[in-house]
Backbone as XML, in Angstrom:
<?xml version="1.0"?>
<chain id="A" units="angstrom">
  <residue number="1" name="UNK">
    <atom name="N" x="97.950" y="115.785" z="125.346"/>
    <atom name="CA" x="97.519" y="116.125" z="124.010"/>
    <atom name="C" x="98.045" y="115.065" z="123.046"/>
  </residue>
  <residue number="2" name="UNK">
    <atom name="N" x="97.235" y="114.674" z="122.091"/>
    <atom name="CA" x="97.631" y="113.697" z="121.082"/>
    <atom name="C" x="97.847" y="114.409" z="119.753"/>
  </residue>
  <residue number="3" name="UNK">
    <atom name="N" x="98.859" y="113.968" z="119.048"/>
    <atom name="CA" x="99.187" y="114.571" z="117.762"/>
    <atom name="C" x="99.068" y="113.559" z="116.645"/>
  </residue>
  <residue number="4" name="UNK">
    <atom name="N" x="98.757" y="114.038" z="115.471"/>
    <atom name="CA" x="98.890" y="113.238" z="114.263"/>
    <atom name="C" x="100.263" y="113.576" z="113.692"/>
  </residue>
  <residue number="5" name="UNK">
    <atom name="N" x="101.040" y="112.555" z="113.388"/>
    <atom name="CA" x="102.416" y="112.727" z="112.930"/>
    <atom name="C" x="102.490" y="112.377" z="111.442"/>
  </residue>
  <residue number="6" name="UNK">
    <atom name="N" x="103.196" y="113.192" z="110.636"/>
    <atom name="CA" x="103.336" y="112.855" z="109.224"/>
    <atom name="C" x="104.354" y="111.742" z="109.023"/>
  </residue>
  <residue number="7" name="UNK">
    <atom name="N" x="104.062" y="110.889" z="108.079"/>
    <atom name="CA" x="104.983" y="109.816" z="107.714"/>
    <atom name="C" x="104.850" y="109.515" z="106.232"/>
  </residue>
  <residue number="8" name="UNK">
    <atom name="N" x="105.890" y="108.889" z="105.679"/>
    <atom name="CA" x="105.892" y="108.557" z="104.251"/>
    <atom name="C" x="105.550" y="107.084" z="104.065"/>
  </residue>
  <residue number="9" name="UNK">
    <atom name="N" x="104.588" y="106.811" z="103.195"/>
    <atom name="CA" x="104.145" y="105.445" z="102.926"/>
    <atom name="C" x="105.224" y="104.724" z="102.117"/>
  </residue>
  <residue number="10" name="UNK">
    <atom name="N" x="105.719" y="103.614" z="102.670"/>
    <atom name="CA" x="106.755" y="102.830" z="101.991"/>
    <atom name="C" x="106.190" y="101.635" z="101.237"/>
  </residue>
  <residue number="11" name="UNK">
    <atom name="N" x="105.178" y="100.988" z="101.797"/>
    <atom name="CA" x="104.525" y="99.858" z="101.127"/>
    <atom name="C" x="103.038" y="99.900" z="101.450"/>
  </residue>
  <residue number="12" name="UNK">
    <atom name="N" x="102.252" y="99.269" z="100.578"/>
    <atom name="CA" x="100.811" y="99.143" z="100.796"/>
    <atom name="C" x="100.440" y="97.686" z="100.561"/>
  </residue>
  <residue number="13" name="UNK">
    <atom name="N" x="99.620" y="97.144" z="101.458"/>
    <atom name="CA" x="99.153" y="95.767" z="101.315"/>
    <atom name="C" x="97.769" y="95.653" z="101.946"/>
  </residue>
  <residue number="14" name="UNK">
    <atom name="N" x="97.244" y="94.440" z="101.971"/>
    <atom name="CA" x="95.953" y="94.200" z="102.596"/>
    <atom name="C" x="96.147" y="93.186" z="103.710"/>
  </residue>
  <residue number="15" name="UNK">
    <atom name="N" x="95.552" y="93.463" z="104.859"/>
    <atom name="CA" x="95.642" y="92.552" z="105.994"/>
    <atom name="C" x="94.264" y="92.469" z="106.642"/>
  </residue>
  <residue number="16" name="UNK">
    <atom name="N" x="93.759" y="91.257" z="106.725"/>
    <atom name="CA" x="92.432" y="91.017" z="107.334"/>
    <atom name="C" x="91.358" y="91.898" z="106.702"/>
  </residue>
  <residue number="17" name="UNK">
    <atom name="N" x="91.447" y="92.090" z="105.397"/>
    <atom name="CA" x="90.451" y="92.886" z="104.683"/>
    <atom name="C" x="90.647" y="94.385" z="104.769"/>
  </residue>
  <residue number="18" name="UNK">
    <atom name="N" x="91.717" y="94.847" z="105.446"/>
    <atom name="CA" x="91.992" y="96.277" z="105.566"/>
    <atom name="C" x="93.208" y="96.663" z="104.737"/>
  </residue>
  <residue number="19" name="UNK">
    <atom name="N" x="93.142" y="97.830" z="104.139"/>
    <atom name="CA" x="94.287" y="98.387" z="103.410"/>
    <atom name="C" x="95.230" y="98.992" z="104.454"/>
  </residue>
  <residue number="20" name="UNK">
    <atom name="N" x="96.462" y="98.483" z="104.499"/>
    <atom name="CA" x="97.450" y="98.947" z="105.470"/>
    <atom name="C" x="98.745" y="99.303" z="104.752"/>
  </residue>
  <residue number="21" name="UNK">
    <atom name="N" x="99.557" y="100.094" z="105.413"/>
    <atom name="CA" x="100.843" y="100.462" z="104.828"/>
    <atom name="C" x="101.922" y="100.515" z="105.888"/>
  </residue>
  <residue number="22" name="UNK">
    <atom name="N" x="103.141" y="100.309" z="105.442"/>
    <atom name="CA" x="104.300" y="100.555" z="106.285"/>
    <atom name="C" x="104.645" y="102.027" z="106.074"/>
  </residue>
  <residue number="23" name="UNK">
    <atom name="N" x="104.646" y="102.802" z="107.161"/>
    <atom name="CA" x="104.834" y="104.241" z="107.090"/>
    <atom name="C" x="106.091" y="104.605" z="107.875"/>
  </residue>
  <residue number="24" name="UNK">
    <atom name="N" x="106.978" y="105.388" z="107.244"/>
    <atom name="CA" x="108.237" y="105.790" z="107.872"/>
    <atom name="C" x="108.079" y="107.161" z="108.507"/>
  </residue>
  <residue number="25" name="UNK">
    <atom name="N" x="108.395" y="107.225" z="109.799"/>
    <atom name="CA" x="108.376" y="108.461" z="110.587"/>
    <atom name="C" x="109.811" y="108.723" z="111.003"/>
  </residue>
  <residue number="26" name="UNK">
    <atom name="N" x="110.510" y="109.587" z="110.306"/>
    <atom name="CA" x="111.917" y="109.795" z="110.641"/>
    <atom name="C" x="112.658" y="108.492" z="110.478"/>
  </residue>
  <residue number="27" name="UNK">
    <atom name="N" x="113.215" y="107.964" z="111.556"/>
    <atom name="CA" x="113.975" y="106.722" z="111.483"/>
    <atom name="C" x="113.207" y="105.479" z="111.877"/>
  </residue>
  <residue number="28" name="UNK">
    <atom name="N" x="111.911" y="105.596" z="112.130"/>
    <atom name="CA" x="111.100" y="104.479" z="112.595"/>
    <atom name="C" x="110.010" y="104.174" z="111.574"/>
  </residue>
  <residue number="29" name="UNK">
    <atom name="N" x="109.774" y="102.874" z="111.327"/>
    <atom name="CA" x="108.696" y="102.471" z="110.419"/>
    <atom name="C" x="107.647" y="101.721" z="111.228"/>
  </residue>
  <residue number="30" name="UNK">
    <atom name="N" x="106.390" y="102.095" z="111.013"/>
    <atom name="CA" x="105.267" y="101.469" z="111.713"/>
    <atom name="C" x="104.151" y="101.181" z="110.714"/>
  </residue>
  <residue number="31" name="UNK">
    <atom name="N" x="103.279" y="100.269" z="111.090"/>
    <atom name="CA" x="102.121" y="99.969" z="110.256"/>
    <atom name="C" x="100.993" y="100.946" z="110.576"/>
  </residue>
  <residue number="32" name="UNK">
    <atom name="N" x="100.277" y="101.363" z="109.533"/>
    <atom name="CA" x="99.119" y="102.244" z="109.710"/>
    <atom name="C" x="97.993" y="101.782" z="108.784"/>
  </residue>
  <residue number="33" name="UNK">
    <atom name="N" x="96.783" y="101.893" z="109.272"/>
    <atom name="CA" x="95.604" y="101.571" z="108.464"/>
    <atom name="C" x="95.376" y="102.723" z="107.486"/>
  </residue>
  <residue number="34" name="UNK">
    <atom name="N" x="95.167" y="102.389" z="106.209"/>
    <atom name="CA" x="95.012" y="103.391" z="105.150"/>
    <atom name="C" x="93.581" y="103.474" z="104.617"/>
  </residue>
  <residue number="35" name="UNK">
    <atom name="N" x="92.633" y="102.896" z="105.319"/>
    <atom name="CA" x="91.247" y="102.858" z="104.854"/>
    <atom name="C" x="90.636" y="104.244" z="104.650"/>
  </residue>
  <residue number="36" name="UNK">
    <atom name="N" x="91.044" y="105.234" z="105.428"/>
    <atom name="CA" x="90.462" y="106.583" z="105.325"/>
    <atom name="C" x="91.080" y="107.406" z="104.205"/>
  </residue>
  <residue number="37" name="UNK">
    <atom name="N" x="92.140" y="106.883" z="103.584"/>
    <atom name="CA" x="92.831" y="107.619" z="102.517"/>
    <atom name="C" x="93.062" y="106.689" z="101.316"/>
  </residue>
  <residue number="38" name="UNK">
    <atom name="N" x="91.984" y="106.290" z="100.647"/>
    <atom name="CA" x="92.103" y="105.317" z="99.560"/>
    <atom name="C" x="92.926" y="105.818" z="98.381"/>
  </residue>
  <residue number="39" name="UNK">
    <atom name="N" x="93.101" y="107.140" z="98.259"/>
    <atom name="CA" x="93.862" y="107.702" z="97.141"/>
    <atom name="C" x="95.373" y="107.649" z="97.348"/>
  </residue>
  <residue number="40" name="UNK">
    <atom name="N" x="95.821" y="107.326" z="98.555"/>
    <atom name="CA" x="97.252" y="107.341" z="98.885"/>
    <atom name="C" x="97.996" y="106.235" z="98.154"/>
  </residue>
  <residue number="41" name="UNK">
    <atom name="N" x="99.189" y="106.593" z="97.670"/>
    <atom name="CA" x="100.070" y="105.651" z="96.983"/>
    <atom name="C" x="101.423" y="105.621" z="97.685"/>
  </residue>
  <residue number="42" name="UNK">
    <atom name="N" x="102.222" y="104.608" z="97.365"/>
    <atom name="CA" x="103.572" y="104.522" z="97.909"/>
    <atom name="C" x="104.322" y="105.812" z="97.568"/>
  </residue>
  <residue number="43" name="UNK">
    <atom name="N" x="105.019" y="106.365" z="98.565"/>
    <atom name="CA" x="105.761" y="107.609" z="98.393"/>
    <atom name="C" x="105.020" y="108.829" z="98.906"/>
  </residue>
  <residue number="44" name="UNK">
    <atom name="N" x="103.692" y="108.727" z="99.069"/>
    <atom name="CA" x="102.910" y="109.841" z="99.600"/>
    <atom name="C" x="103.154" y="109.993" z="101.092"/>
  </residue>
  <residue number="45" name="UNK">
    <atom name="N" x="102.865" y="111.194" z="101.596"/>
    <atom name="CA" x="102.922" y="111.471" z="103.030"/>
    <atom name="C" x="101.499" y="111.507" z="103.569"/>
  </residue>
  <residue number="46" name="UNK">
    <atom name="N" x="101.337" y="110.950" z="104.767"/>
    <atom name="CA" x="100.033" y="110.927" z="105.424"/>
    <atom name="C" x="100.197" y="111.369" z="106.879"/>
  </residue>
  <residue number="47" name="UNK">
    <atom name="N" x="99.124" y="111.914" z="107.452"/>
    <atom name="CA" x="99.093" y="112.205" z="108.881"/>
    <atom name="C" x="98.522" y="110.983" z="109.575"/>
  </residue>
  <residue number="48" name="UNK">
    <atom name="N" x="99.247" y="110.466" z="110.562"/>
    <atom name="CA" x="98.834" y="109.248" z="111.260"/>
    <atom name="C" x="98.574" y="109.565" z="112.730"/>
  </residue>
  <residue number="49" name="UNK">
    <atom name="N" x="97.446" y="109.094" z="113.209"/>
    <atom name="CA" x="97.076" y="109.242" z="114.622"/>
    <atom name="C" x="96.633" y="107.876" z="115.132"/>
  </residue>
  <residue number="50" name="UNK">
    <atom name="N" x="97.244" y="107.404" z="116.187"/>
    <atom name="CA" x="96.987" y="106.102" z="116.807"/>
    <atom name="C" x="96.831" y="104.967" z="115.783"/>
  </residue>
  <residue number="51" name="UNK">
    <atom name="N" x="97.721" y="104.946" z="114.795"/>
    <atom name="CA" x="97.753" y="103.849" z="113.842"/>
    <atom name="C" x="96.838" y="103.981" z="112.638"/>
  </residue>
  <residue number="52" name="UNK">
    <atom name="N" x="96.153" y="105.113" z="112.501"/>
    <atom name="CA" x="95.257" y="105.331" z="111.371"/>
    <atom name="C" x="95.702" y="106.559" z="110.590"/>
  </residue>
  <residue number="53" name="UNK">
    <atom name="N" x="95.898" y="106.399" z="109.285"/>
    <atom name="CA" x="96.202" y="107.543" z="108.427"/>
    <atom name="C" x="94.908" y="108.324" z="108.237"/>
  </residue>
  <residue number="54" name="UNK">
    <atom name="N" x="94.953" y="109.617" z="108.557"/>
    <atom name="CA" x="93.740" y="110.436" z="108.524"/>
    <atom name="C" x="93.608" y="111.270" z="107.267"/>
  </residue>
  <residue number="55" name="UNK">
    <atom name="N" x="94.750" y="111.717" z="106.725"/>
    <atom name="CA" x="94.704" y="112.501" z="105.500"/>
    <atom name="C" x="96.072" y="112.515" z="104.847"/>
  </residue>
  <residue number="56" name="UNK">
    <atom name="N" x="96.055" y="112.789" z="103.569"/>
    <atom name="CA" x="97.288" y="112.929" z="102.791"/>
    <atom name="C" x="97.787" y="114.363" z="102.951"/>
  </residue>
  <residue number="57" name="UNK">
    <atom name="N" x="99.123" y="114.525" z="103.068"/>
    <atom name="CA" x="99.729" y="115.853" z="103.134"/>
    <atom name="C" x="100.888" y="115.894" z="102.148"/>
  </residue>
  <residue number="58" name="UNK">
    <atom name="N" x="101.257" y="117.100" z="101.722"/>
    <atom name="CA" x="102.391" y="117.171" z="100.798"/>
    <atom name="C" x="103.698" y="117.122" z="101.583"/>
  </residue>
  <residue number="59" name="UNK">
    <atom name="N" x="104.770" y="116.836" z="100.873"/>
    <atom name="CA" x="106.079" y="116.667" z="101.515"/>
    <atom name="C" x="106.524" y="117.923" z="102.255"/>
  </residue>
  <residue number="60" name="UNK">
    <atom name="N" x="106.261" y="119.098" z="101.682"/>
    <atom name="CA" x="106.667" y="120.355" z="102.328"/>
    <atom name="C" x="105.985" y="120.505" z="103.690"/>
  </residue>
  <residue number="61" name="UNK">
    <atom name="N" x="104.703" y="120.186" z="103.759"/>
    <atom name="CA" x="103.976" y="120.266" z="105.032"/>
    <atom name="C" x="104.541" y="119.262" z="106.037"/>
  </residue>
  <residue number="62" name="UNK">
    <atom name="N" x="104.854" y="118.052" z="105.573"/>
    <atom name="CA" x="105.439" y="117.046" z="106.463"/>
    <atom name="C" x="106.775" y="117.540" z="107.015"/>
  </residue>
  <residue number="63" name="UNK">
    <atom name="N" x="107.612" y="118.135" z="106.164"/>
    <atom name="CA" x="108.920" y="118.626" z="106.610"/>
    <atom name="C" x="108.768" y="119.789" z="107.597"/>
  </residue>
  <residue number="64" name="UNK">
    <atom name="N" x="107.801" y="120.671" z="107.368"/>
    <atom name="CA" x="107.555" y="121.766" z="108.315"/>
    <atom name="C" x="107.138" y="121.221" z="109.685"/>
  </residue>
  <residue number="65" name="UNK">
    <atom name="N" x="106.300" y="120.218" z="109.671"/>
    <atom name="CA" x="105.853" y="119.611" z="110.928"/>
    <atom name="C" x="107.023" y="118.965" z="111.656"/>
  </residue>
  <residue number="66" name="UNK">
    <atom name="N" x="107.872" y="118.224" z="110.918"/>
    <atom name="CA" x="109.060" y="117.615" z="111.538"/>
    <atom name="C" x="109.957" y="118.685" z="112.147"/>
  </residue>
  <residue number="67" name="UNK">
    <atom name="N" x="110.149" y="119.800" z="111.443"/>
    <atom name="CA" x="111.007" y="120.876" z="111.952"/>
    <atom name="C" x="110.458" y="121.445" z="113.257"/>
  </residue>
  <residue number="68" name="UNK">
    <atom name="N" x="109.152" y="121.675" z="113.308"/>
    <atom name="CA" x="108.535" y="122.188" z="114.540"/>
    <atom name="C" x="108.649" y="121.194" z="115.686"/>
  </residue>
  <residue number="69" name="UNK">
    <atom name="N" x="108.388" y="119.933" z="115.408"/>
    <atom name="CA" x="108.496" y="118.916" z="116.452"/>
    <atom name="C" x="109.937" y="118.782" z="116.943"/>
  </residue>
  <residue number="70" name="UNK">
    <atom name="N" x="110.890" y="118.900" z="116.032"/>
    <atom name="CA" x="112.310" y="118.849" z="116.404"/>
    <atom name="C" x="112.649" y="120.013" z="117.337"/>
  </residue>
  <residue number="71" name="UNK">
    <atom name="N" x="112.175" y="121.220" z="116.993"/>
    <atom name="CA" x="112.393" y="122.397" z="117.840"/>
    <atom name="C" x="111.830" y="122.202" z="119.239"/>
  </residue>
  <residue number="72" name="UNK">
    <atom name="N" x="110.691" y="121.542" z="119.324"/>
    <atom name="CA" x="110.042" y="121.318" z="120.610"/>
    <atom name="C" x="110.609" y="120.113" z="121.357"/>
  </residue>
  <residue number="73" name="UNK">
    <atom name="N" x="111.566" y="119.409" z="120.736"/>
    <atom name="CA" x="112.147" y="118.233" z="121.369"/>
    <atom name="C" x="111.207" y="117.050" z="121.428"/>
  </residue>
  <residue number="74" name="UNK">
    <atom name="N" x="110.281" y="116.956" z="120.470"/>
    <atom name="CA" x="109.269" y="115.911" z="120.481"/>
    <atom name="C" x="109.530" y="114.779" z="119.494"/>
  </residue>
  <residue number="75" name="UNK">
    <atom name="N" x="110.719" y="114.745" z="118.876"/>
    <atom name="CA" x="110.984" y="113.705" z="117.884"/>
    <atom name="C" x="111.838" y="112.566" z="118.417"/>
  </residue>
  <residue number="76" name="UNK">
    <atom name="N" x="112.174" y="112.567" z="119.687"/>
    <atom name="CA" x="113.075" y="111.551" z="120.229"/>
    <atom name="C" x="112.631" y="110.130" z="119.913"/>
  </residue>
  <residue number="77" name="UNK">
    <atom name="N" x="111.351" y="109.824" z="120.079"/>
    <atom name="CA" x="110.896" y="108.456" z="119.848"/>
    <atom name="C" x="110.805" y="108.101" z="118.371"/>
  </residue>
  <residue number="78" name="UNK">
    <atom name="N" x="110.943" y="109.091" z="117.485"/>
    <atom name="CA" x="110.905" y="108.813" z="116.049"/>
    <atom name="C" x="112.297" y="108.715" z="115.435"/>
  </residue>
  <residue number="79" name="UNK">
    <atom name="N" x="113.318" y="108.976" z="116.220"/>
    <atom name="CA" x="114.687" y="108.885" z="115.729"/>
    <atom name="C" x="115.200" y="107.469" z="115.956"/>
  </residue>
  <residue number="80" name="UNK">
    <atom name="N" x="116.043" y="106.978" z="115.043"/>
    <atom name="CA" x="116.593" y="105.629" z="115.251"/>
    <atom name="C" x="117.487" y="105.616" z="116.474"/>
  </residue>
  <residue number="81" name="UNK">
    <atom name="N" x="117.564" y="104.480" z="117.166"/>
    <atom name="CA" x="118.430" y="104.413" z="118.342"/>
    <atom name="C" x="119.874" y="104.651" z="117.927"/>
  </residue>
  <residue number="82" name="UNK">
    <atom name="N" x="120.606" y="105.392" z="118.757"/>
    <atom name="CA" x="122.000" y="105.654" z="118.426"/>
    <atom name="C" x="122.847" y="104.448" z="118.745"/>
  </residue>
  <residue number="83" name="UNK">
    <atom name="N" x="123.838" y="104.232" z="117.923"/>
    <atom name="CA" x="124.778" y="103.153" z="118.112"/>
    <atom name="C" x="125.908" y="103.661" z="118.995"/>
  </residue>
  <residue number="84" name="UNK">
    <atom name="N" x="126.065" y="103.118" z="120.177"/>
    <atom name="CA" x="127.152" y="103.563" z="121.039"/>
    <atom name="C" x="128.387" y="102.712" z="120.780"/>
  </residue>
  <residue number="85" name="UNK">
    <atom name="N" x="129.517" y="103.382" z="120.740"/>
    <atom name="CA" x="130.777" y="102.693" z="120.484"/>
    <atom name="C" x="131.201" y="101.920" z="121.730"/>
  </residue>
  <residue number="86" name="UNK">
    <atom name="N" x="131.778" y="100.706" z="121.552"/>
    <atom name="CA" x="132.208" y="99.907" z="122.704"/>
    <atom name="C" x="133.384" y="100.518" z="123.407"/>
  </residue>
</chain>
């Protein structure tokens, strides 16, 4: 099953004629195409599936989704790598 994950837009720019943004998912930032959500601004939350933002969501909905994914143990790849002490 594939999921759309909420993330917060940190920057917006244009690349190769496409509107793209750096989107933060927990501790990881990835690039996502923003062409389907032209109304999105920096600071907004979007649902991203395979690198494409599909819709804008409010922060409360994003936090609820993160909480559910955390409960299910599905956020491991979105957490920053832990620093192990020498």
